[in-house]
C-alpha positions as a Markdown table, in Angstrom:
| # | Residue | x | y | z |
|---|---|---|---|---|
| 1 | Met | 100.9 | 70.7 | 10.0 |
| 2 | Phe | 101.6 | 74.0 | 8.3 |
| 3 | Glu | 100.3 | 76.0 | 11.3 |
| 4 | Val | 102.6 | 74.1 | 13.7 |
| 5 | Tyr | 105.5 | 74.9 | 11.4 |
| 6 | Leu | 104.5 | 78.6 | 11.4 |
| 7 | Asp | 104.1 | 78.6 | 15.2 |
| 8 | Lys | 107.6 | 77.2 | 15.6 |
| 9 | Leu | 109.0 | 79.8 | 13.2 |
| 10 | Asp | 107.2 | 82.6 | 15.1 |
| 11 | Lys | 108.7 | 81.3 | 18.4 |
| 12 | Asp | 112.2 | 81.0 | 16.8 |
| 13 | Leu | 111.9 | 84.6 | 15.4 |
| 14 | Gln | 110.8 | 85.9 | 18.8 |
| 15 | His | 113.7 | 84.2 | 20.5 |
| 16 | Leu | 116.1 | 85.6 | 17.9 |
| 17 | Gln | 114.7 | 89.1 | 18.4 |
| 18 | Glu | 115.1 | 88.8 | 22.2 |
| 19 | Leu | 118.6 | 87.7 | 21.8 |
| 20 | Thr | 119.4 | 90.5 | 19.3 |
| 21 | Ala | 117.9 | 93.0 | 21.8 |
| 22 | Tyr | 120.1 | 91.6 | 24.6 |
| 23 | Ile | 123.2 | 91.8 | 22.5 |
| 24 | Asn | 122.3 | 95.4 | 21.5 |
| 25 | Ile | 121.9 | 96.3 | 25.2 |
| 26 | Gln | 125.3 | 94.8 | 26.0 |
| 27 | Asn | 127.0 | 96.7 | 23.2 |
| 28 | Gln | 125.3 | 99.9 | 24.2 |
| 29 | His | 126.6 | 99.5 | 27.8 |
| 30 | Leu | 130.1 | 98.9 | 26.5 |
| 31 | Leu | 129.9 | 101.9 | 24.2 |
| 32 | Leu | 128.4 | 104.1 | 27.0 |
| 33 | Thr | 131.2 | 103.0 | 29.4 |
| 34 | Lys | 133.9 | 104.0 | 26.8 |
| 35 | Leu | 132.0 | 107.2 | 26.0 |
| 36 | Ile | 131.8 | 108.2 | 29.6 |
| 37 | Thr | 135.5 | 107.6 | 30.1 |
| 38 | Trp | 136.5 | 109.5 | 27.0 |
| 39 | Asn | 134.1 | 112.4 | 27.6 |
| 40 | Thr | 135.4 | 112.7 | 31.2 |
| 41 | Leu | 139.0 | 112.8 | 30.0 |
| 42 | Ile | 138.3 | 115.2 | 27.1 |
| 43 | His | 136.2 | 117.5 | 29.4 |
| 44 | Tyr | 139.2 | 117.9 | 31.7 |
| 45 | Gly | 141.7 | 118.1 | 28.9 |
| 46 | Ile | 143.4 | 114.9 | 30.0 |
| 47 | Glu | 144.8 | 112.6 | 27.3 |
| 48 | Ser | 146.9 | 110.1 | 29.2 |
| 49 | Ile | 147.7 | 108.7 | 32.7 |
| 50 | Ser | 150.7 | 110.9 | 32.9 |
| 51 | Asp | 148.4 | 113.9 | 32.3 |
| 52 | Ile | 146.2 | 112.7 | 35.2 |
| 53 | Lys | 149.2 | 112.3 | 37.4 |
| 54 | Lys | 150.5 | 115.8 | 36.6 |
| 55 | Lys | 147.1 | 117.3 | 37.2 |
| 56 | Leu | 146.8 | 115.6 | 40.6 |
| 57 | Lys | 150.2 | 116.7 | 41.6 |
| 58 | Lys | 149.6 | 120.3 | 40.5 |
| 59 | Asp | 146.1 | 120.6 | 42.0 |
| 60 | Thr | 146.3 | 118.5 | 45.2 |
| 61 | Ser | 148.5 | 118.6 | 48.3 |
| 62 | Phe | 149.3 | 115.2 | 49.7 |
| 63 | Pro | 148.3 | 113.4 | 51.8 |
| 64 | Thr | 144.7 | 114.2 | 50.9 |
| 65 | Lys | 141.2 | 112.9 | 51.5 |
| 66 | Tyr | 140.2 | 111.6 | 48.1 |
| 67 | Leu | 136.8 | 110.5 | 46.7 |
| 68 | Phe | 136.6 | 107.6 | 44.4 |
| 69 | Lys | 133.3 | 107.0 | 42.6 |
| 70 | Phe | 132.4 | 103.9 | 40.7 |
| 71 | Ile | 129.3 | 102.3 | 39.2 |
| 72 | Val | 129.1 | 98.5 | 38.9 |
| 73 | Pro | 126.4 | 96.0 | 38.0 |
| 74 | Ser | 124.5 | 95.1 | 41.2 |
| 75 | Asp | 126.3 | 91.8 | 41.7 |
| 76 | Asp | 127.7 | 91.0 | 45.2 |
| 77 | Ser | 131.0 | 89.8 | 43.8 |
| 78 | Lys | 131.5 | 93.0 | 41.8 |
| 79 | Ile | 130.7 | 95.1 | 44.8 |
| 80 | Asp | 133.0 | 93.0 | 46.9 |
| 81 | Gln | 135.8 | 93.4 | 44.4 |
| 82 | Val | 135.6 | 97.2 | 44.6 |
| 83 | Glu | 135.4 | 97.2 | 48.4 |
| 84 | Asn | 138.4 | 94.9 | 48.6 |
| 85 | Leu | 140.5 | 97.4 | 46.6 |
| 86 | Phe | 140.1 | 99.8 | 49.5 |
| 87 | Asn | 140.7 | 97.5 | 52.4 |
| 88 | Tyr | 142.4 | 100.3 | 54.4 |
| 89 | Glu | 141.5 | 101.3 | 57.9 |
| 90 | Gly | 139.7 | 104.6 | 57.7 |
| 91 | Ala | 138.1 | 104.2 | 54.3 |
| 92 | Val | 134.4 | 105.2 | 54.3 |
| 93 | Ile | 132.4 | 103.3 | 51.7 |
| 94 | Asn | 128.9 | 104.2 | 50.7 |
| 95 | Lys | 126.7 | 102.2 | 48.3 |
| 96 | Lys | 123.5 | 103.1 | 46.6 |
| 97 | Thr | 121.5 | 100.8 | 44.3 |
| 98 | Ser | 119.8 | 102.3 | 41.3 |
| 99 | Lys | 116.0 | 102.5 | 41.0 |
| 100 | Thr | 115.9 | 99.5 | 38.7 |
| 101 | Gly | 118.3 | 97.5 | 40.9 |
| 102 | Lys | 120.6 | 96.8 | 38.0 |
| 103 | Tyr | 123.5 | 99.0 | 39.1 |
| 104 | Thr | 125.2 | 100.1 | 42.4 |
| 105 | Ser | 127.0 | 103.3 | 42.9 |
| 106 | Ile | 130.0 | 103.1 | 45.2 |
| 107 | Ser | 131.7 | 106.1 | 46.8 |
| 108 | Ile | 134.9 | 105.7 | 48.8 |
| 109 | His | 136.4 | 108.4 | 50.9 |
| 110 | Ile | 140.0 | 107.6 | 51.8 |
| 111 | Val | 143.2 | 109.4 | 52.6 |
| 112 | Met | 145.7 | 108.9 | 49.8 |
| 113 | Lys | 149.5 | 109.6 | 50.3 |
| 114 | Lys | 150.4 | 110.4 | 46.7 |
| 115 | Ala | 149.1 | 110.8 | 43.2 |
| 116 | Asp | 150.7 | 107.5 | 42.1 |
| 117 | Asp | 148.5 | 105.7 | 44.7 |
| 118 | Ile | 145.4 | 107.1 | 43.2 |
| 119 | Ile | 146.4 | 106.1 | 39.6 |
| 120 | Ile | 147.2 | 102.6 | 40.9 |
| 121 | Lys | 143.7 | 102.3 | 42.4 |
| 122 | Tyr | 142.0 | 103.3 | 39.2 |
| 123 | Gln | 144.2 | 100.9 | 37.2 |
| 124 | Gln | 143.2 | 98.1 | 39.6 |
| 125 | Ala | 139.5 | 99.0 | 39.4 |
| 126 | Glu | 139.4 | 99.0 | 35.6 |
| 127 | Lys | 140.1 | 95.2 | 35.7 |
| 128 | Ile | 136.7 | 94.7 | 37.3 |
| 129 | Glu | 134.2 | 93.7 | 34.5 |
| 130 | Gly | 131.5 | 96.2 | 34.0 |
| 131 | Ile | 132.9 | 99.0 | 36.2 |
| 132 | Ile | 132.5 | 102.6 | 35.3 |
| 133 | Ser | 134.9 | 105.0 | 37.0 |
| 134 | Leu | 133.7 | 108.5 | 37.6 |
């Protein structure tokens, strides 16, 4: 009887450890997403959306062919959501799945008319769960 109880405790402990590991992975992904975003902004000396817009207007002549890059979990619905943001004629969309198959990189080449349009696309994209904008 005691051995059955110990076996059950071992299985419960193993399940709890697996659950804890899963939660840690999810938290690390969220932290990594925030870290990538902040590091990118800090690297370019950008602190706000208005700074991004100013930099785009200063460094880019519009209309321009712009490259959007995103990483999303390899889920057809997430990939479709990104593609649907760029439902323009002339957009060239390339996708590449990671070696593990967990993530998909999406590159979109598209002509953008003005800086505000680029900002709007990034704001729409950030609503997609799990997306990383590069």
